[in-house]
N, C-alpha and C positions, 0 to 999 in steps of 0.2 A: 625337448629331446624330441629325437625321432624315436621310432619302434627299438624295440629288439629285434633285431635279424638273425636267422639260425639257420643255418645252408640244412636238407635233407640228412647232409653225410656227418653233419654233427652228434659230438657225442654225448650233446649236454642230455642231463634227466628230461626224459619227458613228463608235461603234463599229465592230469589226470583226464582231462575232459578240451577236444580243438575244434575247431568251427572249421566245414570247411566250407572254402567258396566255390566260386561258377569256373573260374579258369584249373580249380586242382579238380574238382569231379569232372570237369568235360576230358581231363587227361587222361585221367583213371581211367574212367568208363571206356575210354578210346584204345586201352594198351589189348581188346580184346583183337579188333581190327589193325591198331597198330602196333605189332609187338616187337619191329626194333625203334620204333620212334627214341631218342635221345630222352626227350620230355615223361612219354608215358613209361617208359623205362624206370626213371627216376622218381616219379608218382605212386606206382604200382610198387617200389620197394621202402617207399618209405608207407603207404600202409601197410605191405607185409610189417615194418618196423611198428608199425602204431599196435597195429592188432598182438602182439609180439608179447607189447609192452600190455597189455589190456586197455588201453587208450578211448578214449569213448570218441567216437566220432562224429559230431553234428553237423545239421546243416539247415536251410531255411527256406520255405517256400519261394524267397524271391531267386533261389539259388538253384531250384529245380524248374524254375517256369523259364528260366534263363537256360538251363541245362537243355531242355526241351526247343526252345527256339532254336538253341544252332545246332541240335540235331536234325532238326525237321527241316529249318530254313535252309541254314546255312550250310550245310549235308548234303542231306538226300534228297531234297528238290532241286541244291544247285547244278548236282551231279546229271541229273534228268534233264534239267534245259541245257546242261553243256554238251549232253546226247543230241538232245532234237538239235540245236543250232550247231555243230557239224554238220548234221545230215543237210539243214538250212544253207550251210555253206556250202556246199558240196554241189548243190543246187543252184547257185547262183541267187537265193536268198537272202536277205536282210535277217539278222541275225536278233533273237529276243532279248533285250531285256527286261529284266526279275518283272517289272510292274507293267511294263508292257503285256506281256504274257499272259498275266491274270487278267489284263483288261480283254486281249483278243481272243486267248481264247481261255475263256471261263470252265468248260468241258475237260477238255483237257487235262488244265489245270488242276479241278477238283480229281478227276482219276490219279494222279500224279501225288495228291497230296494225302489219300485217301491210305495212296501204299505207301506213302512214307511214315504215315500216322501210324502202322503196326508199329512201325518201333519205340515208340511212346512207351505199350505196355512193356519191353523189353528192358526196357531202360529201367523204370520203377521197378520193375522186377530184380532185376541186377543190383539196382542201390538198396534191396531191400537185403540181397545177400549179401551184400560187402558189410549189411550191420549199420549202416550210414542213416540215422532219425533225424527227422524235422524237429529243430526245437521251436518252443512259443513261449514267449514273453506272456508275462501276466499282462488279463484284461487288452490280449490283443485282441486281433480280432483272426476268427478262425481262416475266413478263407484266403487273406494276405502277410498273418503270421504279424503284422502292426500296430503299434498303439498309440495316442497321441505323444508319448513320451521318445517315441522310437525315432519319429518325424520332426521333432523337436530338436533332438540329438543330432539328425543328423543336417538338418539346417543347418547345426552349428558346426558340428567336422566339414560340413563341406566349402563354408565360410573359411575357417582357419588354419584349412591343409590345402584349398583348392582342387579337390577331387568330386570325380562324375558323381551324380546323385545317386547309381545302382554301386558302385564302389561305399560311397559314407552312407549308407541303408545296410550291409552288410555287415559292418562293422558297428553301427548302432543298434543292429539285434542281435549282432551276439553280446558284447557290453555288458547289454541290457538284459540278457539270459543269462551273466555271472561268467560268462567264455571270455578271457581277454589272448587266449593263445588263437591264432588262426594261423592255416594251412593256405596257401595263396600264391597264386604265378604273376602276380600281380603287382610290380615293384612302387607304384602309388600309394600301397599301403605300407610302404616303408617310413613315409614322412610324420604318421600317427601317434603323439606321442600315447603311453598308458596300455599298449599292446605289444603282443611277441606275436611275428611273423615267423614261419617257416617255410621254406623256399627253396626249389631245386637252383636257383643262384648260387653262383660261387662265390666264397668270399670276396675275389676282386670283383667282382660283378654287384656283391653285396653294396660294399663300401661305395661303388660309383651311384648307384642307384641312390642311397642314401640320399646322395649333395645332394643329385637333381631338382631342380624347381617346383 
């Protein structure tokens, strides 16, 4: 049996606690800078719905790590590199690829990294304001929130449901913390038995994604 998939717009009774994965956190945070984006709006509206119903929002070190990587590297640094490449293109110079830029212009990259890294404390502060708290399973490593059972469970989830390692770890962490209600915009989670998935996907999209291999 696949997961029970519930749309953000559903009127189903909400659980006491949910686990927020990276795809949800990124969209929720991005609502500040992209208030007109439909996915960001849906994530913020669902957040408001959760808070109104006194639902506890939990996440993991893994989700925070992935979110910071996305905000600093995929978002901020790539935007800075795009500006540099536009100038190089106008001057008839070859554009940098990400890895080439790091190797060939380490000093300039370092300056950009330091500039973009300023977004990290802002992200962590806003996450705290939102009331999203990190959950740690018993006997877990405080640096990464993972213990041996989570590792073993994640491997089994990967094998059984053909999930990516990070997706399997999110589910294993959530379940080992006694949380089977997961907020995510990743349709791969729909294949996993024993969890409830809250998502922005429409009912028709949910039906199609749940049948995907």
